DOVOTI-910216 format. One record per residue (C-alpha): residue number from 1; x, y negated, z negated. Coordinates in steps of 0.1 Angstrom, whole numbers, plus 2048, in hexadecimal, padded with zeros to 3 digits. Each point is the difference from the previous one (the first is absolute). Layout:
<rs>
<r k="NUM" X="X" Y="Y" Z="Z"/>
...
</rs>
This chain:
<rs>
<r k="1" X="893" Y="7CD" Z="857"/>
<r k="2" X="7E2" Y="805" Z="7E9"/>
<r k="3" X="7E0" Y="7EF" Z="80A"/>
<r k="4" X="7E7" Y="7F7" Z="7E4"/>
<r k="5" X="7DE" Y="7F3" Z="80B"/>
<r k="6" X="7E8" Y="7F3" Z="7E5"/>
<r k="7" X="7E1" Y="7EC" Z="7FA"/>
<r k="8" X="7FC" Y="7EB" Z="7E1"/>
<r k="9" X="7EA" Y="81B" Z="7F0"/>
<r k="10" X="7E5" Y="7E9" Z="7F3"/>
<r k="11" X="818" Y="7E6" Z="7F5"/>
<r k="12" X="816" Y="817" Z="7EB"/>
<r k="13" X="81C" Y="800" Z="81A"/>
<r k="14" X="808" Y="823" Z="7F3"/>
<r k="15" X="814" Y="809" Z="81F"/>
<r k="16" X="815" Y="7E0" Z="7FE"/>
<r k="17" X="806" Y="807" Z="7DB"/>
<r k="18" X="80C" Y="824" Z="807"/>
<r k="19" X="816" Y="7F4" Z="81C"/>
<r k="20" X="810" Y="7E7" Z="7E8"/>
<r k="21" X="808" Y="81B" Z="7E7"/>
<r k="22" X="812" Y="817" Z="818"/>
<r k="23" X="825" Y="803" Z="7FB"/>
<r k="24" X="814" Y="7E6" Z="813"/>
<r k="25" X="80F" Y="819" Z="818"/>
<r k="26" X="7DD" Y="80A" Z="80A"/>
<r k="27" X="7F2" Y="7DD" Z="803"/>
<r k="28" X="81E" Y="7F6" Z="816"/>
<r k="29" X="7F6" Y="81B" Z="81A"/>
<r k="30" X="7DA" Y="7F8" Z="7FE"/>
<r k="31" X="7EB" Y="7E9" Z="815"/>
<r k="32" X="7E1" Y="7F7" Z="7EB"/>
<r k="33" X="7E1" Y="7EE" Z="80D"/>
<r k="34" X="7E0" Y="7F7" Z="7EE"/>
<r k="35" X="7DE" Y="7F8" Z="810"/>
<r k="36" X="810" Y="7FF" Z="822"/>
<r k="37" X="7FC" Y="81D" Z="819"/>
<r k="38" X="813" Y="7EF" Z="81D"/>
<r k="39" X="820" Y="815" Z="7FC"/>
<r k="40" X="7EC" Y="820" Z="7FA"/>
<r k="41" X="7EC" Y="7FA" Z="81F"/>
<r k="42" X="81E" Y="7F6" Z="815"/>
<r k="43" X="811" Y="823" Z="7FD"/>
<r k="44" X="822" Y="7EF" Z="7FD"/>
<r k="45" X="806" Y="812" Z="7DF"/>
<r k="46" X="7FC" Y="824" Z="80D"/>
<r k="47" X="822" Y="807" Z="80F"/>
<r k="48" X="816" Y="7F7" Z="7E2"/>
<r k="49" X="7E7" Y="80A" Z="7E4"/>
<r k="50" X="80D" Y="818" Z="7E7"/>
<r k="51" X="7E2" Y="7FE" Z="7EA"/>
<r k="52" X="7DD" Y="7F1" Z="803"/>
<r k="53" X="7F1" Y="7F3" Z="7DF"/>
<r k="54" X="7DC" Y="7F5" Z="7FE"/>
<r k="55" X="7ED" Y="7EE" Z="7E4"/>
<r k="56" X="7E0" Y="7F6" Z="812"/>
<r k="57" X="7DD" Y="80A" Z="808"/>
<r k="58" X="7F4" Y="7F6" Z="822"/>
<r k="59" X="7E5" Y="7E6" Z="802"/>
<r k="60" X="802" Y="7F5" Z="7DC"/>
<r k="61" X="80E" Y="7E1" Z="7EE"/>
<r k="62" X="7F3" Y="7EA" Z="81C"/>
<r k="63" X="818" Y="80F" Z="819"/>
<r k="64" X="7F6" Y="80D" Z="823"/>
<r k="65" X="803" Y="824" Z="809"/>
<r k="66" X="822" Y="808" Z="810"/>
<r k="67" X="7FB" Y="801" Z="825"/>
<r k="68" X="808" Y="819" Z="81C"/>
<r k="69" X="825" Y="7F6" Z="800"/>
<r k="70" X="804" Y="80C" Z="7DC"/>
<r k="71" X="7EF" Y="821" Z="808"/>
<r k="72" X="817" Y="806" Z="81E"/>
<r k="73" X="81F" Y="7F8" Z="7EB"/>
<r k="74" X="7F6" Y="815" Z="7E2"/>
<r k="75" X="7F8" Y="81D" Z="817"/>
<r k="76" X="822" Y="7FD" Z="810"/>
<r k="77" X="812" Y="7FE" Z="7DF"/>
<r k="78" X="7EE" Y="81F" Z="7F3"/>
<r k="79" X="806" Y="813" Z="821"/>
<r k="80" X="825" Y="7FF" Z="7FA"/>
<r k="81" X="7FC" Y="80D" Z="7DD"/>
<r k="82" X="803" Y="7DF" Z="7ED"/>
<r k="83" X="7F9" Y="801" Z="7DB"/>
<r k="84" X="7E5" Y="7EA" Z="7EE"/>
<r k="85" X="7FC" Y="7F4" Z="7DC"/>
<r k="86" X="7DB" Y="7F7" Z="7F8"/>
<r k="87" X="7FD" Y="7EB" Z="7E1"/>
<r k="88" X="7DF" Y="7FD" Z="7EC"/>
<r k="89" X="7E3" Y="801" Z="818"/>
<r k="90" X="814" Y="802" Z="820"/>
<r k="91" X="7F3" Y="822" Z="80B"/>
<r k="92" X="7E4" Y="7E8" Z="80C"/>
<r k="93" X="819" Y="7E8" Z="811"/>
<r k="94" X="7F2" Y="80A" Z="822"/>
<r k="95" X="7E0" Y="811" Z="7F6"/>
<r k="96" X="7EF" Y="7F3" Z="820"/>
<r k="97" X="817" Y="817" Z="815"/>
<r k="98" X="7F0" Y="823" Z="801"/>
<r k="99" X="822" Y="812" Z="804"/>
<r k="100" X="80F" Y="7EE" Z="7E2"/>
<r k="101" X="7E3" Y="80C" Z="7EA"/>
<r k="102" X="80B" Y="824" Z="807"/>
<r k="103" X="825" Y="7FE" Z="7F7"/>
<r k="104" X="804" Y="7EE" Z="7DE"/>
<r k="105" X="7FC" Y="81D" Z="7E8"/>
<r k="106" X="7E7" Y="7F2" Z="7E6"/>
<r k="107" X="7ED" Y="7E4" Z="810"/>
<r k="108" X="7F2" Y="7E1" Z="7EE"/>
<r k="109" X="7DD" Y="7FE" Z="80F"/>
<r k="110" X="7F1" Y="7DE" Z="805"/>
<r k="111" X="7DB" Y="7F8" Z="7FE"/>
<r k="112" X="7ED" Y="806" Z="821"/>
<r k="113" X="81B" Y="819" Z="80A"/>
<r k="114" X="7FF" Y="808" Z="826"/>
<r k="115" X="800" Y="825" Z="7F8"/>
<r k="116" X="7E4" Y="7FD" Z="7E6"/>
<r k="117" X="816" Y="80C" Z="7E3"/>
<r k="118" X="7F7" Y="7F6" Z="7DD"/>
<r k="119" X="813" Y="7E1" Z="7F5"/>
<r k="120" X="81D" Y="804" Z="7E8"/>
<r k="121" X="7FF" Y="7EF" Z="7DE"/>
<r k="122" X="817" Y="7EE" Z="7E8"/>
<r k="123" X="7F5" Y="801" Z="7DC"/>
<r k="124" X="814" Y="7E9" Z="7E9"/>
<r k="125" X="814" Y="811" Z="7E5"/>
<r k="126" X="822" Y="7FF" Z="7EF"/>
<r k="127" X="812" Y="81F" Z="80B"/>
<r k="128" X="821" Y="813" Z="800"/>
<r k="129" X="80E" Y="80B" Z="821"/>
<r k="130" X="816" Y="81F" Z="7FE"/>
<r k="131" X="814" Y="816" Z="819"/>
<r k="132" X="7F5" Y="823" Z="806"/>
<r k="133" X="813" Y="820" Z="807"/>
<r k="134" X="803" Y="802" Z="826"/>
<r k="135" X="813" Y="811" Z="81B"/>
<r k="136" X="80D" Y="7DE" Z="80A"/>
<r k="137" X="820" Y="7F3" Z="7EF"/>
<r k="138" X="7EF" Y="7DD" Z="7FD"/>
<r k="139" X="7EC" Y="80C" Z="7E3"/>
<r k="140" X="820" Y="805" Z="7EC"/>
<r k="141" X="80B" Y="7DB" Z="804"/>
<r k="142" X="7DF" Y="7EE" Z="7FC"/>
<r k="143" X="7FB" Y="7F3" Z="7DD"/>
<r k="144" X="7E0" Y="7FE" Z="7EA"/>
<r k="145" X="7F2" Y="7DE" Z="7F8"/>
<r k="146" X="7E3" Y="7F0" Z="7EE"/>
<r k="147" X="7E8" Y="7E6" Z="80F"/>
<r k="148" X="7EA" Y="7E7" Z="7F0"/>
<r k="149" X="7DB" Y="800" Z="809"/>
<r k="150" X="7FE" Y="800" Z="826"/>
<r k="151" X="7F1" Y="810" Z="81E"/>
<r k="152" X="805" Y="825" Z="802"/>
<r k="153" X="7FA" Y="80D" Z="823"/>
<r k="154" X="7EB" Y="820" Z="800"/>
<r k="155" X="7E7" Y="813" Z="817"/>
<r k="156" X="817" Y="7FF" Z="81E"/>
<r k="157" X="7F8" Y="816" Z="81E"/>
<r k="158" X="819" Y="81B" Z="808"/>
<r k="159" X="806" Y="7FE" Z="826"/>
<r k="160" X="822" Y="813" Z="801"/>
<r k="161" X="813" Y="816" Z="7E9"/>
<r k="162" X="813" Y="7EF" Z="7E4"/>
<r k="163" X="81B" Y="807" Z="7E7"/>
<r k="164" X="7F7" Y="7ED" Z="7E0"/>
<r k="165" X="81D" Y="7EF" Z="7EF"/>
<r k="166" X="7F0" Y="7EC" Z="7E4"/>
<r k="167" X="7DF" Y="800" Z="7EE"/>
<r k="168" X="7EC" Y="7EE" Z="7E6"/>
<r k="169" X="7E4" Y="80B" Z="7E9"/>
<r k="170" X="7E1" Y="7EC" Z="7F7"/>
<r k="171" X="7E0" Y="80D" Z="7F0"/>
<r k="172" X="810" Y="822" Z="7FD"/>
<r k="173" X="805" Y="804" Z="826"/>
<r k="174" X="821" Y="800" Z="813"/>
<r k="175" X="804" Y="7EB" Z="820"/>
<r k="176" X="81D" Y="7FE" Z="819"/>
<r k="177" X="812" Y="7DF" Z="800"/>
<r k="178" X="81E" Y="808" Z="816"/>
<r k="179" X="801" Y="81B" Z="81B"/>
<r k="180" X="810" Y="809" Z="821"/>
<r k="181" X="7F2" Y="80D" Z="821"/>
<r k="182" X="811" Y="807" Z="822"/>
<r k="183" X="7F3" Y="7F9" Z="823"/>
<r k="184" X="801" Y="817" Z="81E"/>
<r k="185" X="81E" Y="7EC" Z="80D"/>
<r k="186" X="813" Y="804" Z="7DF"/>
<r k="187" X="7FB" Y="7DF" Z="7F0"/>
<r k="188" X="7FF" Y="7FF" Z="7DA"/>
<r k="189" X="7E4" Y="7EB" Z="7F2"/>
<r k="190" X="803" Y="7F9" Z="7DB"/>
<r k="191" X="7E4" Y="7EE" Z="7ED"/>
<r k="192" X="806" Y="7EE" Z="7DF"/>
<r k="193" X="7DF" Y="7F3" Z="7F1"/>
<r k="194" X="805" Y="7EF" Z="7DF"/>
<r k="195" X="803" Y="7DA" Z="7FC"/>
<r k="196" X="7E6" Y="7E5" Z="805"/>
<r k="197" X="804" Y="7E6" Z="7E5"/>
<r k="198" X="820" Y="7EC" Z="801"/>
<r k="199" X="80A" Y="80B" Z="7DD"/>
<r k="200" X="7FE" Y="824" Z="80B"/>
<r k="201" X="811" Y="7FB" Z="821"/>
<r k="202" X="81D" Y="7F0" Z="7ED"/>
<r k="203" X="804" Y="81F" Z="7EA"/>
<r k="204" X="825" Y="808" Z="804"/>
<r k="205" X="7FB" Y="825" Z="801"/>
<r k="206" X="7E4" Y="7FD" Z="81A"/>
<r k="207" X="816" Y="7EB" Z="817"/>
<r k="208" X="81E" Y="817" Z="7FA"/>
<r k="209" X="7EB" Y="81E" Z="80B"/>
<r k="210" X="7F7" Y="7EC" Z="820"/>
<r k="211" X="825" Y="7FB" Z="806"/>
<r k="212" X="807" Y="825" Z="7FB"/>
<r k="213" X="7E5" Y="808" Z="81B"/>
<r k="214" X="80F" Y="7E6" Z="818"/>
<r k="215" X="823" Y="80E" Z="7FC"/>
<r k="216" X="7F3" Y="824" Z="804"/>
<r k="217" X="7ED" Y="7F7" Z="820"/>
<r k="218" X="81C" Y="7EE" Z="811"/>
<r k="219" X="819" Y="81B" Z="7F7"/>
<r k="220" X="826" Y="7FD" Z="7FC"/>
</rs>
């Protein structure tokens, strides 16, 4: 099963929207929850999880921080090499856990960061997101797409080596928008940043790229 945990992302319900746009065959094998950490904290999902998807930022949207049970479960999942898809700001899904802050590739840094890092930013701009040449076959199947004015996540902190898969350019500077890193236990962690406003989340090419990432991460 695929387990997809989301918050309402400031009332946009972006995670729920993306879940609804996945192909039927992926939705049928996905357990989706929004604004509810009880399953995550229970650990009942770990044994049969083939992919963990997150669209959340701990302690935001009026939600409590996921508790110790969630930390134990996520650690166990990663220890067996389980793969993760981080959507939008979910590199900060568990930013209150020190070990998590070190493994996510390019990290969305919250204000008052425990490590004292400078906060990341998200200027608003229309943009085009395009695949780049990469050593990973994923870059050959991801498709370019245009977004209306929206948050563009920049100034992320590099905490582990990444392979960049997609970028955007604003104000003559290029910024990663999709990238992959690997943990010491062999987990693949792929981050896909674009998509805040509902109209952009519903962009069919954006959601098709998310489906490509999901299929790649769960394998044949």
